[in-house]
C-alpha positions as CSV (number, residue, x, y, z in Angstrom):
1,X,-4.7,10.6,27.4
2,X,-7.8,12.1,25.9
3,X,-9.5,15.3,26.0
4,X,-13.2,15.7,26.7
5,X,-15.5,18.7,27.0
6,X,-15.5,18.3,30.7
7,X,-11.7,17.8,31.1
8,X,-9.3,19.9,29.0
9,X,-5.9,18.6,28.1
10,X,-3.2,19.0,30.8
11,X,-0.4,20.7,28.8
12,X,2.3,20.0,31.4
13,X,1.5,16.3,31.3
14,X,1.2,16.3,27.5
15,X,4.6,18.0,27.1
16,X,6.2,14.9,28.7
17,X,4.5,12.5,26.5
18,X,5.7,10.9,23.2
19,X,4.6,12.6,19.9
20,X,2.4,9.6,19.0
21,X,0.6,9.9,22.3
22,X,0.2,13.6,21.9
23,X,-1.3,13.1,18.4
24,X,-3.8,10.6,19.9
25,X,-4.8,13.2,22.5
26,X,-5.1,16.1,20.0
27,X,-7.5,14.2,17.8
28,X,-10.2,14.4,20.5
29,X,-10.0,18.2,20.3
30,X,-12.0,20.5,18.0
31,X,-9.9,21.5,15.0
32,X,-9.6,25.1,16.2
33,X,-8.2,24.1,19.6
34,X,-5.3,22.1,18.2
35,X,-3.0,25.1,17.2
36,X,-3.2,26.8,20.7
37,X,-2.3,23.4,22.2
38,X,0.7,22.9,19.9
39,X,2.0,26.4,20.6
40,X,2.5,25.4,24.3
41,X,4.5,22.3,23.5
42,X,8.2,21.9,22.8
43,X,8.8,22.6,19.1
44,X,10.1,19.1,18.2
45,X,7.2,17.3,19.9
46,X,4.7,19.7,18.5
47,X,6.0,19.2,15.0
48,X,6.1,15.4,15.2
49,X,2.6,15.3,16.8
50,X,1.2,17.5,14.0
51,X,2.7,15.2,11.4
52,X,1.4,12.0,13.1
53,X,-2.2,13.2,13.2
54,X,-4.6,11.1,11.1
55,X,-4.2,12.2,7.5
56,X,-7.7,13.6,7.1
57,X,-7.8,15.2,10.5
58,X,-4.4,16.8,9.9
59,X,-5.6,18.2,6.6
60,X,-8.5,19.9,8.4
61,X,-6.1,21.2,11.1
62,X,-3.9,22.7,8.5
63,X,-6.9,24.3,6.8
64,X,-7.9,25.9,10.0
65,X,-6.7,29.4,10.9
66,X,-3.1,29.3,12.1
67,X,0.1,31.4,12.3
68,X,2.3,30.7,9.2
69,X,5.4,31.8,11.1
70,X,4.8,29.2,13.8
71,X,4.1,26.5,11.1
72,X,7.3,27.4,9.3
73,X,9.1,27.0,12.7
74,X,7.7,23.5,13.0
75,X,8.6,22.6,9.4
76,X,12.3,23.5,10.1
77,X,12.3,20.9,13.0
78,X,11.0,18.0,10.9
79,X,12.9,15.8,8.5
80,X,12.5,16.6,4.8
81,X,10.0,13.9,4.0
82,X,7.8,14.9,7.0
83,X,8.0,18.6,6.1
84,X,7.0,17.7,2.5
85,X,4.0,15.8,3.8
86,X,2.7,18.9,5.6
87,X,3.4,21.3,2.8
88,X,1.6,19.0,0.3
89,X,-1.5,19.2,2.6
90,X,-1.6,23.0,2.6
91,X,-3.3,25.3,0.0
92,X,-1.0,25.8,-2.9
93,X,-0.2,29.5,-2.3
94,X,0.6,29.0,1.4
95,X,2.7,25.9,0.6
96,X,4.8,27.7,-2.0
97,X,5.3,30.7,0.4
98,X,6.5,28.4,3.2
99,X,8.7,26.4,0.8
100,X,10.6,29.5,-0.3
101,X,11.6,30.3,3.2
102,X,12.8,26.9,4.3
103,X,16.5,26.2,4.8
104,X,16.1,22.9,3.0
105,X,13.7,24.1,0.3
106,X,15.5,22.4,-2.5
107,X,15.3,19.0,-0.8
108,X,11.7,19.4,0.1
109,X,10.8,20.7,-3.4
110,X,12.5,17.5,-4.9
111,X,10.3,15.3,-2.7
112,X,7.2,17.3,-3.7
113,X,7.9,16.6,-7.3
114,X,7.2,12.9,-6.8
115,X,3.7,11.4,-6.4
116,X,2.7,11.4,-2.8
117,X,2.2,7.6,-2.8
118,X,5.5,6.8,-4.4
119,X,8.9,5.8,-2.9
120,X,10.2,9.2,-3.9
121,X,7.3,11.0,-2.1
122,X,8.0,9.3,1.3
123,X,11.8,9.0,1.2
124,X,14.1,10.9,3.5
125,X,16.9,12.7,1.8
126,X,18.9,13.2,5.0
127,X,21.5,10.5,4.7
128,X,24.7,9.2,6.2
129,X,26.9,8.7,3.2
130,X,30.6,7.9,2.8
131,X,32.9,7.0,-0.1
132,X,34.3,3.6,-1.0
133,X,37.8,5.0,-0.7
134,X,37.2,6.3,2.9
135,X,38.9,4.4,5.7
136,X,37.3,3.4,9.0
137,X,39.0,6.3,10.7
138,X,37.5,8.8,8.2
139,X,34.1,7.2,8.4
140,X,34.1,7.2,12.2
141,X,35.2,10.9,12.2
142,X,32.3,11.7,9.8
143,X,29.8,9.9,12.1
144,X,31.1,11.7,15.2
145,X,30.5,15.1,13.4
146,X,26.9,14.0,12.7
147,X,26.3,12.2,16.0
148,X,23.0,13.9,16.6
149,X,21.7,12.4,13.3
150,X,22.9,8.9,13.9
151,X,20.3,6.3,14.8
152,X,21.5,3.0,16.4
153,X,19.6,1.1,13.7
154,X,20.9,3.1,10.8
155,X,23.6,1.9,8.4
156,X,26.2,4.0,6.6
157,X,25.6,4.2,2.9
158,X,28.7,3.8,0.7
159,X,28.9,5.3,-2.8
160,X,31.4,5.4,-5.6
161,X,33.0,8.6,-7.1
162,X,29.9,9.2,-9.2
163,X,27.5,9.0,-6.3
164,X,26.2,5.6,-7.3
165,X,25.1,3.3,-4.5
166,X,27.8,0.7,-3.9
167,X,26.6,-0.9,-0.6
168,X,26.4,-0.2,3.1
169,X,28.4,-0.7,6.3
170,X,26.7,-1.2,9.7
171,X,27.7,0.8,12.7
172,X,28.7,-2.4,14.4
173,X,31.1,-3.2,11.6
174,X,32.8,0.1,11.9
175,X,33.3,-0.4,15.6
176,X,34.9,-3.8,15.2
177,X,37.0,-3.2,12.0
178,X,40.7,-2.2,12.0
179,X,41.1,1.5,11.8
180,X,43.1,1.3,8.6
181,X,40.5,-0.8,6.7
182,X,38.8,0.8,3.8
183,X,35.0,0.9,3.4
184,X,35.5,-0.8,0.1
185,X,36.6,-3.9,2.0
186,X,33.8,-3.9,4.5
187,X,30.7,-2.8,2.5
188,X,27.8,-5.2,1.9
189,X,27.3,-5.0,-1.8
190,X,24.2,-4.7,-4.0
191,X,21.6,-4.0,-1.3
192,X,17.9,-4.1,-2.4
193,X,16.8,-0.8,-3.8
194,X,13.8,1.0,-5.4
195,X,13.3,3.8,-7.9
196,X,11.6,7.0,-6.8
197,X,8.6,6.1,-8.9
198,X,8.0,2.8,-7.1
199,X,4.6,2.5,-5.3
200,X,5.0,3.2,-1.6
201,X,3.2,0.0,-0.6
202,X,5.6,-2.1,-2.8
203,X,8.6,-0.3,-1.2
204,X,7.1,-0.9,2.3
205,X,6.7,-4.6,1.6
206,X,10.3,-4.8,0.5
207,X,11.4,-3.4,3.8
208,X,9.3,-6.0,5.5
209,X,10.4,-8.9,3.2
210,X,14.1,-8.3,3.6
211,X,13.9,-7.1,7.2
212,X,15.7,-3.8,6.4
213,X,16.5,-0.9,8.6
214,X,16.5,1.4,5.5
215,X,15.7,0.8,1.9
216,X,17.7,3.0,-0.5
217,X,16.0,4.9,-3.3
218,X,18.2,5.3,-6.4
219,X,17.7,7.0,-9.8
220,X,18.1,5.4,-13.2
221,X,21.9,5.7,-13.0
222,X,22.0,4.1,-9.6
223,X,22.8,7.4,-7.8
224,X,21.6,7.5,-4.2
225,X,18.6,9.9,-3.7
226,X,17.2,9.0,-0.3
227,X,16.1,6.2,1.9
228,X,12.9,4.7,3.3
229,X,13.2,3.7,6.9
230,X,11.4,0.9,8.7
231,X,9.3,3.6,10.5
232,X,8.2,4.9,7.1
233,X,7.3,1.4,6.0
234,X,5.2,0.7,9.1
235,X,3.4,4.0,8.6
236,X,2.7,3.2,4.9
237,X,1.4,-0.3,5.7
238,X,-0.8,1.0,8.5
239,X,-2.2,3.6,6.2
240,X,-2.8,1.1,3.3
241,X,-4.4,-1.5,5.6
242,X,-6.7,1.1,7.0
243,X,-7.8,2.2,3.5
244,X,-8.3,-1.4,2.4
245,X,-10.3,-2.2,5.5
246,X,-12.5,0.9,4.9
247,X,-13.1,-0.1,1.3
248,X,-13.8,-3.7,2.2
249,X,-16.4,-2.4,4.7
250,X,-18.1,-0.2,2.1
251,X,-16.5,3.1,3.2
252,X,-14.5,5.7,1.3
253,X,-10.8,5.5,2.0
254,X,-10.5,9.1,3.2
255,X,-12.9,9.1,6.0
256,X,-11.9,9.5,9.7
257,X,-13.6,9.5,13.0
258,X,-13.6,13.3,13.2
259,X,-15.5,13.8,10.0
260,X,-18.8,15.6,9.9
261,X,-22.1,13.8,9.8
262,X,-22.8,14.8,6.2
263,X,-19.3,13.6,5.1
264,X,-19.8,10.3,6.8
265,X,-23.2,10.0,5.1
266,X,-21.6,10.7,1.7
267,X,-18.9,8.1,2.3
268,X,-21.4,5.3,3.2
269,X,-24.5,6.0,1.1
270,X,-23.1,4.8,-2.2
271,X,-22.4,1.4,-0.9
272,X,-25.7,1.2,0.9
273,X,-27.3,2.0,-2.4
274,X,-25.3,-0.8,-4.0
275,X,-26.7,-3.1,-1.4
276,X,-30.2,-1.9,-2.0
277,X,-29.8,-2.5,-5.8
278,X,-28.6,-6.0,-5.0
279,X,-31.6,-6.7,-2.9
280,X,-33.9,-5.4,-5.6
281,X,-32.2,-7.7,-8.1
282,X,-32.5,-10.6,-5.7
283,X,-36.2,-9.9,-5.3
284,X,-36.6,-9.7,-9.0
285,X,-35.0,-13.2,-9.4
286,X,-37.3,-14.6,-6.7
287,X,-40.3,-13.0,-8.5
288,X,-39.3,-14.7,-11.7
289,X,-39.7,-18.0,-9.9
290,X,-43.0,-17.1,-8.2
291,X,-44.8,-20.1,-9.7
292,X,-42.1,-22.4,-8.3
293,X,-42.7,-20.9,-4.8
294,X,-46.4,-21.4,-5.1
295,X,-45.8,-25.1,-5.8
296,X,-43.3,-25.5,-3.0
297,X,-43.4,-22.7,-0.5
298,X,-40.7,-24.5,1.6
299,X,-38.1,-23.4,-1.0
300,X,-38.5,-19.8,0.4
301,X,-37.4,-20.9,3.8
302,X,-33.9,-21.7,2.5
303,X,-33.3,-18.5,0.5
304,X,-31.4,-16.9,3.5
305,X,-29.2,-19.9,3.7
306,X,-28.2,-19.7,0.1
307,X,-27.7,-15.9,0.1
308,X,-25.6,-16.0,3.4
309,X,-23.5,-18.9,2.2
310,X,-22.8,-17.2,-1.2
311,X,-21.9,-13.9,0.4
312,X,-19.6,-15.4,3.0
313,X,-17.8,-17.6,0.5
314,X,-17.3,-14.6,-1.8
315,X,-15.9,-12.4,1.0
316,X,-13.5,-15.0,2.2
317,X,-12.2,-15.7,-1.3
318,X,-11.8,-12.0,-2.2
319,X,-10.1,-11.2,1.1
320,X,-7.5,-13.9,0.5
321,X,-6.9,-12.7,-3.1
322,X,-6.6,-9.0,-2.1
323,X,-4.2,-9.9,0.6
324,X,-2.2,-11.9,-1.9
325,X,-2.1,-9.0,-4.3
326,X,-1.0,-6.6,-1.6
327,X,1.9,-8.8,-0.5
328,X,2.9,-9.9,-4.0
329,X,2.2,-13.6,-3.3
330,X,-0.1,-13.9,-6.3
331,X,2.3,-12.4,-8.8
332,X,3.4,-15.6,-10.5
333,X,1.0,-18.2,-9.1
334,X,-2.5,-17.0,-10.1
335,X,-3.8,-20.2,-11.7
336,X,-2.7,-22.4,-8.9
337,X,-4.2,-20.1,-6.3
338,X,-7.5,-20.1,-8.2
339,X,-7.6,-23.9,-8.4
340,X,-6.8,-24.1,-4.7
341,X,-9.7,-21.7,-3.9
342,X,-12.0,-23.8,-6.1
343,X,-11.0,-27.0,-4.2
344,X,-11.6,-25.3,-0.9
345,X,-15.0,-24.3,-2.1
346,X,-16.0,-27.8,-3.1
347,X,-14.8,-29.3,0.2
348,X,-16.6,-26.6,2.1
349,X,-19.7,-27.3,0.0
350,X,-19.6,-31.0,0.9
351,X,-19.1,-30.3,4.6
352,X,-22.0,-27.8,4.6
353,X,-24.2,-30.3,2.7
354,X,-23.4,-33.0,5.2
355,X,-24.3,-30.7,8.1
356,X,-27.5,-29.8,6.4
357,X,-28.2,-33.6,5.9
358,X,-27.8,-34.1,9.7
359,X,-30.3,-31.3,10.3
360,X,-32.8,-32.9,8.0
361,X,-32.3,-36.2,9.7
362,X,-32.8,-34.6,13.1
363,X,-36.1,-32.9,12.0
364,X,-37.3,-36.2,10.5
365,X,-36.7,-38.0,13.8
366,X,-38.3,-35.3,15.9
367,X,-41.2,-34.5,13.6
368,X,-41.8,-37.1,10.9
369,X,-43.2,-35.6,7.7
370,X,-42.4,-32.0,8.7
371,X,-40.2,-31.5,5.7
372,X,-42.2,-32.3,2.6
373,X,-40.3,-34.6,0.2
374,X,-37.3,-34.4,2.5
375,X,-34.8,-36.4,0.5
376,X,-35.5,-34.6,-2.7
377,X,-35.3,-31.2,-0.9
378,X,-32.0,-32.2,0.7
379,X,-30.5,-33.2,-2.7
380,X,-31.7,-29.9,-4.2
381,X,-30.2,-27.8,-1.4
382,X,-27.0,-29.9,-1.3
383,X,-26.5,-29.5,-5.0
384,X,-27.3,-25.8,-4.8
385,X,-24.8,-25.2,-2.0
386,X,-22.0,-26.9,-3.9
387,X,-22.7,-24.8,-6.9
388,X,-23.2,-21.6,-5.1
389,X,-20.0,-22.0,-3.1
390,X,-18.0,-22.7,-6.2
391,X,-19.5,-19.8,-8.1
392,X,-19.2,-17.3,-5.2
393,X,-15.6,-18.4,-4.6
394,X,-14.6,-17.9,-8.2
395,X,-16.3,-14.4,-8.3
396,X,-14.5,-13.5,-5.1
397,X,-11.1,-14.7,-6.4
398,X,-11.2,-13.3,-9.9
399,X,-12.8,-9.9,-9.4
400,X,-9.9,-8.4,-7.4
401,X,-7.5,-9.8,-10.0
402,X,-9.5,-8.2,-12.8
403,X,-9.6,-4.8,-11.0
404,X,-5.9,-5.0,-10.3
405,X,-5.2,-5.5,-14.0
406,X,-7.3,-2.4,-14.7
407,X,-5.3,-0.4,-12.1
408,X,-8.3,-0.2,-9.8
409,X,-7.8,-0.8,-6.1
410,X,-8.9,-4.5,-5.7
411,X,-10.0,-3.8,-2.1
412,X,-13.2,-2.1,-3.5
413,X,-14.2,-5.5,-4.9
414,X,-14.7,-6.9,-1.4
415,X,-17.5,-6.1,1.0
416,X,-20.8,-5.0,-0.4
417,X,-19.9,-5.5,-4.1
418,X,-18.9,-9.2,-3.7
419,X,-21.8,-9.8,-1.3
420,X,-24.4,-8.4,-3.7
421,X,-23.1,-10.2,-6.8
422,X,-22.7,-13.5,-5.0
423,X,-26.2,-13.2,-3.4
424,X,-28.0,-12.5,-6.7
425,X,-26.1,-15.2,-8.7
426,X,-26.5,-17.7,-5.8
427,X,-30.3,-17.2,-5.5
428,X,-30.6,-17.5,-9.3
429,X,-28.6,-20.8,-9.3
430,X,-30.7,-22.1,-6.4
431,X,-34.0,-21.7,-8.2
432,X,-32.6,-23.1,-11.4
433,X,-31.5,-26.3,-9.5
434,X,-34.8,-26.4,-7.7
435,X,-36.7,-26.1,-11.0
436,X,-34.8,-29.1,-12.3
437,X,-34.6,-31.4,-9.3
438,X,-37.4,-30.5,-6.9
439,X,-40.4,-29.3,-8.9
């Protein structure tokens, strides 16, 4: 479902769609046309569709002229974490005004007190909670009273008398357990949990790693504050992967398809400038070896090979490292991973050199004497490729680790930055080898 200038949205059809599909259709509209469309939809679908709009587009929709009363109506429909997301995207004055009038203002205000990218910022405070001393009968009665809030994938949290998380009981366990049994006897103890200050990406990876329906969020005393659902985790991982991909491609992390031309220029120009500076540096390196090129012009023909190989090796290595940092794989095996990357680089260098040797052999068979000093040139290029691959791989593997230690997103180290640095250093190494072995 998409809207175009020639065919407006069919509201009747849209009202029957799922919120995610509605959000996809709305993103093709002009910002000013979104609110009239939302006003014609059922409240719950309109609220969820608004929340599921792309982050940047949603911010521009909220900044557009709208009825605060209608927005408050939509906020009341949403879960506390979703309502907090929308209020955080509003101008401060309007957000505070809407917060005061919400029926769950204290819960939403608590969520807004945490950083937006933390576990506390994305957790849902609407929980199904029972006491350890409750029986299956009491817990079942509690769930029936809250039937509208029960999801088939949700578990029942169990807390002690102080509100500290003790464990959880699945709905299936409650159905099969004797009615007189106590939750204390059924509860699965010591579930994985996070603090509200935990980074949202780390919390999302915990949901993925332990295959959880919900991840509890607890304070320093172990008291249950909220939960992060698998749906929340999927949303976070999608958002983080999108931002990483944009950074790796040389884009700002907050751009979207609906941005203006000037904003898109602003997001791309800095990295294009980085590429230009890298090219100028590469040209400067080549100019330093101008005499070498005059003696053996054929060396210039293989500069693109060296640059492309260096850039590709650096990107591959940095991408693997960034992925390892994001998933926590590199947390305690940094040195072994670096050594493995280095071994891979050497083997790839040998393979590339052998393929280059076959190319030289083929040229010599087809056109004898075409490649001046063929064996010496092959040794020069083979040695250069081995060194360039090793250097570029080490740059690609270590730069994300260094940025991570400095609390800078390691994804910015991939793409143009790695390509430029690997290209320049690769060309420099190539001419140094050529100066020693070929000239």
